N, C-alpha and C positions, 0 to 999 in steps of 0.2 A: 283188102279185108283188114279191118282193125279189130284186134282181139284184146280185151281188157284182161289183165291178170290181177285178181283181187284176193284178199284174205285179211284176217285179223292181224294185229301186231304179233310178230314172232312166228307166223305161219310158214314163212319161207318164200315169199314172193320174189325177193331179190335173188335168192339162190336159183329159183326157176328161171328168172330172166337171164342170169349168168349162163345157165345151161342152154337156153335158147340162143343166146349170143354166140356161144361156142359151137352150136349146130349150124351157124351161118344165117340165122334169122335176124331180121331188123327188130331192134328193141328200143323202147323209150321209157324213161323213168320219170314219172310226174313229179317226184321229189326234186330231181335235178332241174326240171322246168320251173318249179316253184322257187328254187334258189335264185334263178335268173329273174323271176317276177319280183322278188323281194328287193332287187336293185332299182326297180322302177319308182321314181319319185312320186308320181301320181298315186300309185298303189300304197306306198309308205304313208302318204298324207291321209288317204282314205282309212287306213288302219288306225292311225292316231285319232282321227276324227271319231271313229267308231268305238275305240277301246281305251283311249287315253295314252299315257306314257308307256309305250311298248318299244321304245328305241333306246339304244345305248350308243353314244357317239354318232348319232344319225343313222345307225343301222338297226334293222328290225332284230330285236333280241328274242330268240325263240323261247327262252325260259320265261320272259315276261309275258309273252303271248300265251304260253301254256298256263301260266299262273291265272290268267284271266278266263280262259275258255275251258280248261280241263275240268270235267265233271259238270259242266253246264251246257246241256244240249242246245239250248236256244243261242247262246253266245257262239258256240262251235258252228252251228248252222249259219250264223251271220258272218263268221270268218270265211267259211266255205263260199258263201254267196259273193263275197268280195273278191276272193282269190280265183275262183273257177273261170270267170270270163277271161282273165289274163292267162291262166294256164291253158285254156282251150285255144286261145289264139296261137300260143307257142306250139301246142300240140299239132294244130293244123299245119304249121310250117314243117314239123318233123315228119309228119305222115304223107305229105304231098309227094305224089309220084311213086309211092311204095306199093307193090303188089300185096304184100302182107306185112303187117307190123304188130308186134306184141307190146302192150303198154302196161307198165306197172302202175296201178291206180290205187292210191291209199284211201281216198274218200270217194265212194261210188254211188250209193243209193239215194243221194239227195236230189237226183233228177237233173242236175246240171251237166253231168257227163254220161249218165246211164244210157241215154238214147244215141250216143255218139258211136257206139261199138256194134259190130256185127255179131260178135260172139264174146262170151265171158268164161274165163277159166277161174275157178274158185279153188284156192289153195287152203286146205284145212289141216288142223292138227289138234291133238289132245291139248286141252286148256292148260294143264300143269306143265307139259312139255314147252308150250309156247311161252308161258310165264317164265320158266327157268332160262330159256334161250335169251329172252330180252334182258333179264336181270344181269346175266353174264355179259351179253353184247354191249349193253349201254352202261354197265357198272352203276346200276340204280337199285333202289329198294323195291320190294314186292308191292308196297302200297301204291307207288307211282304207276306201275304196270297195271295193277288192278283198276285204277281210275281210268286209264286209257281204254282197257277192255270194256269197262262199264258203259262207255259211250259208243262203242262200235257195235254194228249188227252182229247177231249171233250166227254162228255157222249153221245151226239147225234151221234158222229162218231163211238164210241165203240158199241152202240146198233145195228148199221148196220152190225157188224161182226157176229151176231147170237148168242151171249153169252146168258146165262141164267141171266135174269135181276131181281134184287131185289130192290124195291123202298124203301128208308128210309127217308120218309118225315113226318112220323107220330110218334106215341108213341113207346116205347120199346116193349110193348105188341104186337102191330101191326107188328113190325119188327120180333119178335119171331114167330108169326104165319106164316109170309112169309117164314122164314127160315125152319120152321117145314114142311111146304107144299113142298118146294123144296127138303128136305131130303126124304120125302115120294115118290116123283117122281123118285128119284134115286134108290129106292128099298132097 
């Protein structure tokens, strides 16, 4: 069984994955897979062909890519369409032979990975709390986080899809209790 763990920036996906890992569950982080994909020469070239100079010293420069795609839904969708086949190939390798695996997925609803999973856990939190978390975590300004949030699906819309919802507005202990409860429900 493959379970996607999704949520907006600052929702606590990585914290939930850490809790699952500590509980002995198999976990995969798509961001880590993407870091491997970025080393692929063919992918780098496709990115340059699509978006121009997004490399620094031959390496994909995340800030340059963000400058091109942030706030532009069409360009972001094109970036995801380029990256997801590579990420999915790596994900297949990581999930092979596992009875149950939880996968932190940063970009989900575009259709390239949505049908890949048996279940979806949606981590949600108050918008202001999430904003504050990211500003502190990434040492960035509020405007940058707002631009990221603007291109992400809204929690309210995602809740309508029938995903398993975990609310992360309280303490770590409360989040751990919520994760434990959902694990018990899975059996």
